[in-house]
Backbone bond lengths (Angstrom), bond angles and torsions (degrees), N, CA, C in turn:
res aa  C-N    CA-C-N  psi(-1)  N-CA   C-N-CA  omega(-1)  CA-C   N-CA-C  phi
1 M - - - 1.462 - - 1.521 111.32 -
2 G 1.338 116.41 -23.67 1.453 120.02 177.14 1.507 112.07 -61.48
3 D 1.339 117.74 -36.57 1.459 121.30 177.06 1.524 111.01 -62.34
4 A 1.321 116.02 -37.19 1.469 119.55 179.73 1.526 110.82 -64.24
5 F 1.323 116.59 -44.69 1.464 120.14 -179.27 1.526 111.57 -67.10
6 S 1.313 117.21 -29.72 1.467 120.28 -178.17 1.520 112.58 -68.32
7 Q 1.332 117.57 -15.58 1.462 121.66 -178.79 1.525 113.30 -86.35
8 I 1.328 116.48 -7.69 1.470 119.97 -177.69 1.524 109.36 -69.73
9 S 1.333 115.83 130.50 1.463 120.90 -179.44 1.524 110.86 -108.14
10 V 1.323 115.15 167.47 1.462 120.69 176.50 1.523 110.48 -62.10
11 T 1.331 116.12 -35.61 1.461 120.37 178.80 1.520 111.09 -61.19
12 H 1.345 116.14 -42.00 1.462 119.83 177.13 1.524 110.99 -59.85
13 V 1.324 116.19 -44.08 1.466 120.39 -176.78 1.523 110.57 -65.78
14 I 1.338 116.75 -46.35 1.471 120.21 -178.67 1.526 110.82 -62.99
15 A 1.338 116.16 -45.17 1.465 119.66 -179.85 1.525 110.58 -64.18
16 G 1.333 117.35 -40.78 1.459 120.64 179.72 1.515 112.17 -64.43
17 L 1.334 116.66 -43.00 1.463 120.09 179.05 1.528 110.69 -64.85
18 A 1.339 116.72 -36.17 1.470 119.73 177.62 1.524 110.78 -64.30
19 L 1.336 117.12 -40.80 1.465 120.33 178.42 1.526 111.33 -64.05
20 V 1.328 117.18 -37.28 1.465 120.30 179.40 1.532 110.50 -65.96
21 Q 1.344 116.72 -36.17 1.468 118.88 177.30 1.528 110.52 -63.31
22 I 1.334 116.18 -38.68 1.469 119.64 176.75 1.527 110.03 -61.77
23 Q 1.339 116.23 -45.21 1.466 120.62 178.65 1.521 111.34 -54.25
24 I 1.324 115.97 -51.10 1.464 120.68 -172.57 1.527 111.10 -70.92
25 I 1.322 117.29 -45.88 1.465 120.61 -175.82 1.530 111.07 -67.10
26 V 1.333 116.89 -45.95 1.473 119.04 -179.75 1.532 110.06 -68.38
27 S 1.336 118.02 -35.25 1.464 120.66 175.40 1.528 110.61 -62.15
28 A 1.332 116.28 -40.35 1.465 120.25 177.92 1.525 111.01 -63.26
29 L 1.333 116.65 -39.39 1.469 119.84 178.30 1.521 111.17 -68.06
30 R 1.335 116.65 -35.06 1.469 119.47 175.96 1.527 110.03 -65.73
31 W 1.311 117.38 -40.66 1.464 121.51 177.59 1.528 110.46 -63.18
32 R 1.331 116.57 -42.84 1.471 120.30 179.52 1.524 110.62 -63.55
33 F 1.328 117.08 -42.35 1.465 120.46 178.01 1.523 110.32 -61.92
34 T 1.342 116.79 -44.57 1.461 122.01 178.97 1.523 110.79 -60.42
35 A 1.330 116.14 -44.97 1.464 120.30 -179.48 1.523 111.43 -64.39
36 R 1.331 117.58 -39.49 1.469 120.67 179.65 1.523 110.85 -63.61
37 R 1.323 117.21 -36.69 1.470 120.08 177.43 1.524 111.52 -66.98
38 L 1.325 116.55 -20.55 1.467 121.09 178.59 1.526 111.82 -99.03
39 G 1.352 116.12 7.77 1.458 119.95 177.72 1.508 114.77 86.34
40 E 1.338 117.63 13.47 1.462 121.86 179.28 1.527 108.11 -110.78
41 A 1.331 117.42 105.64 1.460 121.36 -177.01 1.525 110.44 -105.90
42 F 1.338 115.69 134.33 1.462 121.26 173.44 1.527 108.14 -153.71
43 P 1.328 117.63 156.70 1.470 121.09 -175.46 1.530 112.81 -64.67
44 A 1.327 115.44 155.33 1.463 120.88 178.19 1.523 110.79 -61.84
45 S 1.336 116.88 -36.08 1.473 119.70 -179.19 1.524 111.18 -62.07
46 V 1.335 116.70 -38.72 1.463 121.14 177.66 1.523 110.15 -66.88
47 A 1.341 116.33 -44.36 1.465 120.24 179.31 1.524 111.15 -58.66
48 I 1.322 116.76 -43.88 1.467 120.50 -177.10 1.525 110.63 -68.18
49 S 1.327 117.75 -45.43 1.465 119.80 -179.12 1.528 111.05 -64.39
50 E 1.334 117.45 -41.65 1.459 120.00 179.24 1.529 111.40 -67.02
51 Y 1.332 116.42 -32.50 1.462 119.10 179.83 1.528 110.63 -71.65
52 Y 1.323 117.44 -33.23 1.471 119.70 174.68 1.528 110.28 -63.06
53 V 1.320 116.33 -43.70 1.471 120.00 178.78 1.522 110.12 -62.36
54 A 1.337 116.72 -47.22 1.458 120.58 -178.64 1.526 111.50 -62.77
55 S 1.332 117.11 -41.07 1.467 120.73 179.87 1.516 111.15 -63.07
56 L 1.322 116.27 -42.05 1.464 120.12 177.90 1.523 111.23 -62.18
57 L 1.331 117.03 -46.00 1.459 120.93 -177.75 1.526 111.48 -70.06
58 N 1.325 117.75 -36.06 1.465 120.22 177.09 1.518 111.93 -59.01
59 Q 1.322 116.74 -33.32 1.463 120.91 -176.84 1.521 113.36 -91.30
60 S 1.311 117.12 -8.49 1.461 119.12 -176.79 1.527 113.59 -120.79
61 L 1.340 117.92 -1.50 1.457 121.79 177.83 1.525 109.47 -120.80
62 P 1.333 118.25 154.66 1.472 120.88 -177.52 1.525 112.30 -62.67
63 G 1.346 114.75 147.61 1.448 120.97 173.30 1.508 115.85 94.71
64 G 1.324 117.83 -26.84 1.457 120.68 177.80 1.513 115.25 78.89
65 V 1.349 118.51 1.54 1.468 120.47 -179.64 1.531 111.74 -128.42
66 A 1.333 116.93 3.43 1.463 119.59 -178.38 1.520 110.99 -62.12
67 G 1.321 116.32 -36.34 1.456 119.63 179.07 1.512 112.43 -63.52
68 D 1.325 116.86 -34.50 1.463 120.38 178.60 1.522 110.68 -68.85
69 A 1.332 116.38 -38.00 1.467 119.81 176.60 1.525 109.99 -64.54
70 V 1.313 116.88 -41.37 1.464 121.10 177.73 1.531 110.46 -65.06
71 R 1.334 116.22 -38.52 1.474 120.90 178.53 1.532 110.43 -59.66
72 A 1.318 116.52 -45.28 1.463 119.99 178.93 1.527 110.93 -64.64
73 Y 1.333 117.07 -40.99 1.461 121.16 -178.78 1.521 111.19 -65.72
74 R 1.325 116.45 -43.24 1.464 120.45 -178.24 1.526 111.89 -66.43
75 M 1.341 117.23 -23.48 1.456 121.01 -179.78 1.530 112.61 -95.68
76 R 1.333 117.19 12.62 1.465 120.67 -172.73 1.526 112.44 -64.15
77 N 1.340 117.91 -22.50 1.460 120.90 179.80 1.516 112.50 -103.52
78 A 1.326 116.55 12.05 1.465 119.38 -178.18 1.520 112.14 -71.81
79 G 1.332 117.02 -27.63 1.459 121.14 -179.94 1.512 110.66 -132.02
80 A 1.330 115.20 -175.28 1.465 119.98 -176.28 1.518 112.54 -82.91
81 G 1.307 118.63 -14.25 1.456 121.01 -173.09 1.510 115.87 -92.45
82 G 1.337 118.35 7.12 1.454 120.09 -179.94 1.517 112.15 79.05
83 W 1.328 115.47 -148.01 1.467 120.57 -171.33 1.529 113.20 -82.92
84 K 1.330 118.86 -17.71 1.463 120.56 -172.30 1.530 112.23 -64.81
85 G 1.335 117.26 -44.02 1.455 120.53 179.70 1.525 112.34 -62.01
86 P 1.342 118.67 -52.16 1.459 119.94 177.09 1.523 113.23 -59.34
87 A 1.347 117.15 -38.35 1.462 120.08 179.49 1.520 110.84 -64.18
88 K 1.346 116.90 -41.27 1.457 120.40 179.10 1.529 110.71 -64.57
89 A 1.334 116.52 -39.87 1.466 120.27 179.13 1.523 111.08 -63.77
90 V 1.328 117.07 -39.57 1.462 121.17 178.35 1.523 110.36 -64.38
91 V 1.327 116.86 -45.09 1.468 120.93 -179.31 1.521 110.74 -62.24
92 F 1.327 117.20 -45.25 1.471 120.44 -178.51 1.527 110.94 -67.28
93 E 1.321 116.33 -37.10 1.474 118.93 179.05 1.515 110.83 -66.66
94 R 1.322 117.50 -40.93 1.465 120.09 176.31 1.528 110.75 -66.34
95 L 1.329 116.65 -36.28 1.458 120.63 177.05 1.526 110.66 -61.20
96 S 1.324 116.59 -41.08 1.460 121.30 178.46 1.520 110.67 -61.53
97 G 1.329 116.66 -43.24 1.458 120.52 -179.50 1.513 112.82 -66.94
98 Q 1.325 117.24 -43.55 1.457 120.30 -178.96 1.524 111.10 -69.52
99 A 1.333 117.05 -35.55 1.459 119.54 176.25 1.524 110.51 -61.94
100 A 1.333 116.98 -37.72 1.466 120.68 178.88 1.523 110.95 -64.23
101 F 1.343 117.37 -39.87 1.464 120.62 176.42 1.528 110.84 -59.37
102 F 1.331 116.09 -46.30 1.464 120.09 -177.12 1.533 111.65 -68.88
103 V 1.326 117.20 -35.38 1.468 119.61 176.75 1.520 110.08 -64.54
104 L 1.329 117.22 -41.49 1.456 120.61 177.72 1.523 110.80 -61.84
105 A 1.336 116.03 -45.04 1.470 119.36 179.21 1.523 110.90 -64.14
106 L 1.331 116.77 -40.53 1.455 120.60 -179.98 1.523 111.50 -64.97
107 S 1.339 116.90 -36.89 1.458 120.53 -179.11 1.522 112.17 -65.70
108 G 1.337 117.03 -21.10 1.455 119.87 -178.61 1.510 115.15 -99.55
109 L 1.328 116.71 4.37 1.465 118.58 -176.31 1.524 112.44 -59.86
110 F 1.321 116.57 -39.91 1.456 118.96 -176.94 1.530 112.57 -80.45
111 A 1.333 116.62 -3.72 1.460 120.13 174.19 1.522 111.64 -89.68
112 W 1.329 116.71 -10.45 1.465 119.68 -177.40 1.528 114.11 -61.74
113 P 1.343 120.57 -32.83 1.474 118.19 176.44 1.525 113.04 -57.17
114 L 1.347 117.33 -31.91 1.453 120.37 177.47 1.518 111.72 -68.86
115 V 1.337 115.96 -26.76 1.462 120.53 -179.95 1.522 111.10 -85.85
116 L 1.318 116.10 -44.30 1.462 120.40 -173.92 1.519 112.06 -76.37
117 G 1.334 116.90 -42.54 1.460 120.09 -178.53 1.522 111.49 65.63
118 G 1.304 116.80 177.79 1.462 121.08 176.49 1.515 112.14 82.32
119 E 1.316 115.63 173.69 1.457 122.00 -175.84 1.522 112.96 -69.09
120 D 1.322 116.07 -28.99 1.467 119.08 -175.92 1.522 112.86 -91.16
121 A 1.318 117.79 5.64 1.459 120.16 -174.72 1.524 111.23 -60.78
122 G 1.343 117.15 -46.32 1.461 120.08 -179.76 1.509 112.12 -61.81
123 R 1.333 116.60 -41.55 1.455 120.63 179.66 1.529 110.81 -64.61
124 Q 1.346 116.46 -40.79 1.458 119.90 179.90 1.527 111.05 -67.60
125 A 1.331 115.97 -39.30 1.464 119.02 177.80 1.525 110.52 -64.01
126 L 1.325 116.76 -41.83 1.459 120.76 177.84 1.517 110.97 -62.06
127 L 1.337 116.62 -39.10 1.463 120.58 177.60 1.520 110.80 -62.21
128 L 1.334 117.20 -40.33 1.453 120.44 177.44 1.528 111.10 -63.37
129 V 1.326 116.14 -42.17 1.457 120.54 178.08 1.527 110.65 -60.44
130 L 1.329 116.60 -45.74 1.459 120.82 179.96 1.526 111.23 -62.45
131 C 1.330 116.86 -38.99 1.468 120.48 178.97 1.530 110.38 -62.61
132 F 1.327 116.76 -42.96 1.459 119.79 178.48 1.513 111.47 -66.55
133 L 1.319 117.34 -39.65 1.464 120.35 178.29 1.526 110.99 -64.49
134 L 1.326 116.73 -39.31 1.464 120.12 177.25 1.520 110.80 -65.18
135 F 1.331 115.94 -39.41 1.462 120.05 177.76 1.532 110.16 -62.67
136 A 1.347 116.29 -45.66 1.458 120.45 179.71 1.524 110.84 -63.16
137 A 1.337 116.42 -39.62 1.458 120.32 178.72 1.527 111.14 -64.54
138 A 1.336 116.51 -39.01 1.463 120.84 179.11 1.523 110.53 -64.79
139 V 1.347 116.44 -41.14 1.463 120.09 178.35 1.521 110.80 -63.37
140 C 1.333 116.79 -45.93 1.469 120.66 179.38 1.526 111.32 -61.83
141 A 1.342 116.17 -40.63 1.457 120.09 178.81 1.520 110.89 -64.63
142 G 1.325 115.78 -40.55 1.462 119.51 178.57 1.520 112.20 -63.19
143 L 1.346 116.60 -41.95 1.462 120.47 178.24 1.528 111.29 -65.03
144 F 1.334 116.43 -38.64 1.458 120.48 179.66 1.524 110.68 -65.55
145 I 1.321 116.91 -44.13 1.467 121.08 179.00 1.522 110.41 -63.51
146 A 1.352 115.70 -43.10 1.465 119.14 -179.46 1.516 111.13 -63.47
147 K 1.332 116.61 -37.24 1.465 119.80 -179.89 1.512 111.97 -65.66
148 R 1.316 116.79 -37.42 1.467 120.62 -179.16 1.528 111.78 -77.49
149 R 1.330 115.76 -27.84 1.460 118.75 -172.91 1.527 112.98 -89.82
150 Y 1.331 115.64 -34.90 1.461 118.61 -173.82 1.526 110.48 -111.27
151 K 1.319 115.51 128.01 1.460 120.99 -177.18 1.523 111.82 -65.10
152 G 1.330 115.52 -32.12 1.467 118.43 -176.95 1.508 113.84 -78.24
153 S 1.313 118.46 -1.36 1.463 120.30 -175.97 1.530 111.98 -67.61
154 S 1.361 117.11 -26.60 1.460 118.77 178.31 1.520 110.57 -62.39
155 H 1.354 116.82 -34.72 1.456 120.64 176.92 1.524 110.48 -66.87
156 I 1.327 116.16 -38.12 1.462 119.69 177.60 1.520 110.44 -63.84
157 G 1.327 116.10 -42.66 1.459 119.82 177.92 1.518 111.93 -61.22
158 D 1.335 116.51 -40.69 1.457 120.33 178.91 1.522 110.52 -66.16
159 D 1.322 116.59 -39.52 1.467 120.64 177.53 1.522 111.13 -63.39
160 L 1.318 116.49 -41.53 1.469 120.49 178.82 1.525 110.71 -61.34
161 L 1.335 116.47 -41.69 1.460 119.83 178.73 1.527 111.09 -64.88
162 R 1.326 117.10 -41.16 1.462 120.26 179.83 1.525 111.20 -65.03
163 V 1.328 116.35 -39.07 1.461 120.70 -175.54 1.520 112.19 -77.12
164 F 1.337 116.90 -38.75 1.461 119.72 -169.55 1.531 115.65 -112.08
165 I 1.328 118.94 -18.68 1.461 119.27 -171.20 1.530 113.42 -122.53
166 R 1.305 117.25 -55.66 1.465 120.49 -168.45 1.526 112.99 -67.94
167 R 1.331 114.37 153.06 1.468 124.46 174.66 1.529 112.91 49.60
168 G 1.326 114.73 47.69 1.458 119.55 174.24 1.509 115.32 74.22
169 A 1.342 117.97 18.50 1.466 120.10 -177.50 1.525 112.01 -69.62
170 L 1.336 117.09 -35.76 1.457 120.19 -174.11 1.526 113.35 -58.68
171 P 1.352 119.93 -51.67 1.467 117.95 179.46 1.518 113.67 -64.21
172 I 1.330 117.05 -31.63 1.466 119.35 178.52 1.523 110.38 -69.14
173 Q 1.340 117.15 -48.40 1.462 120.90 178.61 1.529 110.40 -61.25
174 A 1.341 116.27 -44.82 1.461 119.98 -178.90 1.522 111.20 -64.70
175 G 1.324 117.00 -41.43 1.456 120.06 -179.77 1.516 112.59 -64.86
176 L 1.334 116.66 -45.79 1.465 120.22 178.41 1.526 110.73 -63.41
177 S 1.330 116.67 -43.82 1.463 120.04 -179.53 1.526 111.32 -65.32
178 L 1.341 117.03 -34.91 1.459 120.60 177.90 1.527 110.76 -63.12
179 V 1.330 116.44 -43.59 1.463 120.06 177.78 1.525 110.87 -63.49
180 I 1.333 116.70 -43.00 1.463 120.96 -177.45 1.522 111.25 -65.89
181 V 1.330 116.95 -50.35 1.461 120.24 -179.85 1.530 110.48 -64.24
182 G 1.336 116.15 -38.19 1.464 119.09 177.02 1.514 111.87 -60.65
183 S 1.331 117.34 -37.84 1.461 119.99 178.93 1.523 111.35 -69.99
184 Y 1.336 118.17 -35.27 1.461 121.07 174.97 1.527 110.38 -62.16
185 V 1.334 115.91 -48.15 1.467 120.32 -179.43 1.526 110.55 -62.68
186 A 1.340 116.55 -44.08 1.462 120.40 -179.90 1.523 111.34 -62.13
187 T 1.325 117.13 -36.97 1.467 119.99 178.26 1.521 110.96 -65.03
188 F 1.331 117.68 -38.83 1.463 120.50 177.56 1.529 110.64 -67.36
189 F 1.334 117.43 -41.22 1.463 120.87 175.48 1.532 110.15 -58.11
190 L 1.326 115.72 -46.45 1.457 121.31 -179.24 1.524 111.16 -62.86
191 A 1.341 116.61 -44.08 1.460 120.64 -179.59 1.524 111.26 -62.67
192 S 1.324 116.08 -40.79 1.460 119.87 179.55 1.529 110.90 -68.04
193 H 1.329 116.51 -41.24 1.462 120.03 177.41 1.529 110.53 -63.43
194 A 1.332 116.35 -35.57 1.470 120.38 -178.17 1.516 112.31 -63.38
195 V 1.340 117.39 -29.80 1.467 120.14 -178.61 1.523 111.70 -99.37
196 G 1.336 116.97 13.83 1.456 120.64 174.35 1.508 115.33 85.57
197 A 1.327 117.76 19.65 1.471 121.07 179.65 1.525 109.15 -125.02
198 S 1.330 116.54 71.59 1.457 120.62 179.90 1.527 110.15 -62.53
199 L 1.321 116.01 133.22 1.463 121.24 -176.00 1.518 110.88 -100.78
200 P 1.338 118.17 146.38 1.472 120.98 172.61 1.517 110.14 -72.81
201 W 1.339 115.87 164.32 1.465 120.63 -176.06 1.516 112.80 -59.01
202 I 1.331 116.53 -29.83 1.465 119.61 -175.48 1.527 112.19 -65.01
203 A 1.332 116.98 -18.24 1.466 120.54 178.06 1.523 111.58 -62.40
204 A 1.344 116.67 -27.77 1.461 120.58 -178.82 1.515 112.66 -63.98
205 F 1.335 117.13 -22.90 1.465 121.26 -177.44 1.522 112.99 -112.05
206 T 1.322 117.35 -1.09 1.462 119.59 -174.71 1.526 111.73 -125.08
207 I 1.326 117.15 -82.41 1.470 118.32 -170.75 1.526 112.66 -75.69
208 I 1.331 118.37 -34.75 1.465 119.31 -177.75 1.530 111.81 -67.48
209 P 1.347 120.38 -45.10 1.468 118.23 176.34 1.517 113.70 -56.91
210 L 1.340 117.53 -36.85 1.463 119.36 179.23 1.528 111.05 -67.38
211 C 1.325 117.41 -35.74 1.467 120.11 175.82 1.524 110.98 -65.78
212 L 1.338 116.14 -40.00 1.460 119.70 178.51 1.521 111.62 -65.82
213 I 1.344 116.37 -40.02 1.462 120.13 178.10 1.527 110.64 -66.95
214 A 1.340 116.63 -35.64 1.467 120.24 178.17 1.524 111.34 -60.35
215 M 1.333 116.59 -28.66 1.460 120.20 178.57 1.519 112.10 -66.21
216 L 1.335 117.47 -21.76 1.464 121.06 -177.57 1.524 112.26 -76.97
217 I 1.339 116.94 -13.48 1.465 120.25 179.67 1.529 108.92 -70.99
218 P 1.340 118.60 118.21 1.472 120.66 -175.30 1.524 112.79 -78.16
219 A 1.332 115.69 63.99 1.464 119.37 -176.34 1.516 112.69 -117.06
220 G 1.308 117.81 8.77 1.460 119.02 -178.28 1.513 110.52 -164.96
221 F 1.324 115.59 -148.36 1.451 122.57 -178.43 1.529 109.01 -107.04
222 G 1.348 117.10 108.79 1.451 121.04 173.70 1.508 115.52 57.67
223 G 1.323 117.64 31.97 1.450 120.25 179.06 1.509 114.64 87.44
224 W 1.334 117.49 -5.51 1.458 120.85 177.49 1.524 109.39 -64.15
225 G 1.296 116.26 135.09 1.466 121.27 179.76 1.509 111.38 101.89
226 T 1.322 117.31 -64.79 1.468 120.07 179.10 1.522 110.48 -66.78
227 R 1.325 116.71 -39.06 1.468 120.46 177.91 1.530 110.96 -64.49
228 E 1.319 116.06 -43.53 1.462 119.81 -179.14 1.523 111.33 -66.15
229 A 1.337 116.71 -40.40 1.466 120.38 178.35 1.525 110.97 -61.88
230 A 1.348 115.80 -42.14 1.458 119.80 179.41 1.524 110.98 -65.36
231 A 1.319 117.41 -42.25 1.465 120.69 -179.18 1.532 111.18 -64.93
232 M 1.314 117.03 -39.95 1.461 119.79 178.84 1.523 111.54 -64.10
233 A 1.325 116.80 -33.09 1.466 120.38 -179.41 1.526 111.80 -80.56
234 L 1.342 117.52 -31.60 1.459 120.88 -170.08 1.525 113.88 -95.68
235 W 1.321 118.38 -33.28 1.464 119.82 -176.75 1.537 113.22 -58.77
236 P 1.333 119.73 -39.45 1.469 118.98 178.04 1.526 114.15 -60.56
237 L 1.337 117.96 -20.81 1.462 120.27 178.55 1.522 111.99 -65.85
238 L 1.340 116.51 -20.74 1.461 120.58 -179.84 1.526 112.04 -113.59
239 G 1.318 115.81 23.23 1.453 119.71 172.21 1.506 116.15 92.52
240 A 1.323 118.58 -3.40 1.462 121.18 176.66 1.527 108.69 -89.53
241 T 1.312 116.38 179.78 1.459 120.67 178.38 1.523 109.35 -102.86
242 D 1.332 115.10 163.52 1.460 118.18 178.87 1.526 111.50 -65.83
243 S 1.334 116.69 -32.40 1.465 119.44 178.61 1.531 110.66 -68.69
244 Q 1.332 117.61 -34.18 1.465 120.13 175.21 1.523 110.85 -67.92
245 G 1.326 116.72 -37.98 1.452 119.61 175.31 1.514 111.66 -62.38
246 L 1.332 116.05 -42.30 1.462 120.60 177.68 1.520 110.59 -62.76
247 A 1.339 116.11 -46.05 1.458 120.04 -179.28 1.528 111.29 -62.81
248 A 1.343 116.37 -42.73 1.466 120.00 179.35 1.521 110.95 -61.68
249 S 1.324 117.28 -40.93 1.456 121.04 -179.41 1.528 111.48 -67.61
250 I 1.331 116.27 -38.05 1.470 119.75 178.13 1.523 110.37 -65.98
251 V 1.339 116.75 -42.55 1.457 120.24 177.79 1.530 110.23 -62.68
252 Y 1.336 116.32 -42.61 1.468 120.77 177.15 1.525 109.99 -57.16
253 G 1.337 116.53 -48.85 1.454 119.98 -179.64 1.516 112.49 -63.17
254 G 1.342 116.13 -39.19 1.461 119.74 178.74 1.516 112.56 -64.58
255 L 1.331 116.71 -41.85 1.465 120.66 177.34 1.524 110.93 -63.90
256 S 1.331 116.58 -42.10 1.465 120.61 -179.26 1.522 110.98 -63.83
257 L 1.321 116.75 -41.82 1.465 120.43 179.98 1.522 111.11 -68.98
258 A 1.334 116.59 -44.88 1.465 120.27 179.84 1.525 110.92 -63.85
259 G 1.344 116.44 -37.39 1.455 119.88 179.97 1.512 113.60 -67.00
260 A 1.334 116.86 -22.01 1.467 121.11 -179.77 1.528 112.49 -93.20
261 L 1.320 118.31 2.31 1.465 121.20 -176.87 1.531 114.55 -62.08
262 P 1.342 120.42 -24.53 1.476 117.17 171.95 1.523 112.81 -54.28
263 G 1.331 117.01 -25.67 1.466 119.54 175.51 1.514 112.09 -62.62
264 L 1.331 117.01 -33.94 1.463 120.80 177.28 1.525 110.40 -67.67
265 A 1.337 116.48 -39.04 1.462 120.16 177.48 1.522 110.86 -63.47
266 I 1.342 116.42 -38.71 1.465 120.49 179.04 1.519 110.66 -64.53
267 L 1.347 116.62 -46.31 1.462 120.37 179.30 1.521 111.22 -64.36
268 S 1.333 117.65 -38.45 1.465 121.41 179.80 1.528 110.73 -65.45
269 T 1.329 115.83 -41.90 1.463 119.98 178.43 1.525 110.94 -62.93
270 E 1.325 116.04 -41.56 1.465 119.49 178.59 1.522 111.16 -65.16
271 A 1.327 117.35 -37.42 1.460 120.44 178.84 1.527 110.75 -64.99
272 I 1.325 116.40 -37.32 1.463 120.24 178.48 1.527 110.29 -68.49
273 R 1.358 115.38 -40.65 1.460 119.85 179.93 1.531 111.61 -72.29
274 G 1.329 117.33 -25.35 1.451 120.36 175.48 1.503 115.24 100.25
275 K 1.358 118.83 -2.84 1.459 119.34 176.86 1.527 109.33 -157.00
276 P 1.356 116.13 148.91 1.473 120.02 176.81 1.523 110.48 -66.24
277 R 1.353 114.44 159.77 1.455 120.42 -178.79 1.518 112.14 -61.10
278 R 1.384 116.53 -44.88 1.462 119.78 -170.12 1.518 113.91 -105.50
279 A 1.336 118.86 -6.33 1.459 119.51 -175.42 1.520 111.45 -73.89
């Protein structure tokens, strides 16, 4: 694996860090748009700085969502309603991002026969499709049960429509999420190329989405561990080695963490000043 790391160039690092800035800044704008639809208005500069802090904490604290909880807490005085409005905006924004990951993975299900090959490829691809359909059915069933059981669910439904559907929200949410997910995929392509394992285009719809989804499993720090395990299992399907998959995932994680370091500068500045920006 040392040989793989020795191939990383300055160009790879600069390009990777630039992609991470796109991820964070556009994600912050998506969060701001989501919050505005829920009646929580704050400047873009605040959204971007808070998203840098949250991104840094998500990657350095257990569970991968601690930074989002801190983001909601730090914004508790941004509006008149206390912490509930900011917390709802954070949850909906994360929901938008995770839905984009699953849509990308779903769009590549029928490309898996090209990756798997062999006589059982079609059967395995069909099994993947059925698994996703069962997952979608379970989610729909859960939402239906929650709507019937909880009186406040109608408000949640109305909020979802305001955030994702009404008054042109859908193309804006979809466009922002497309840019964000595209930057995640591009960063993985770049990381893999940096360690000498250039991936074919089909990886964007097959193995990379599964690695990104593996990061959502709250079993470690910022996706570390689950992402590497997935990359080691999936990279050989496209002709690379498991060690190259591991190296690519480590480089991806390193770029993501380094790209979020402005969040450390923000926290350090606040510590020197003696109080957080939004508290």
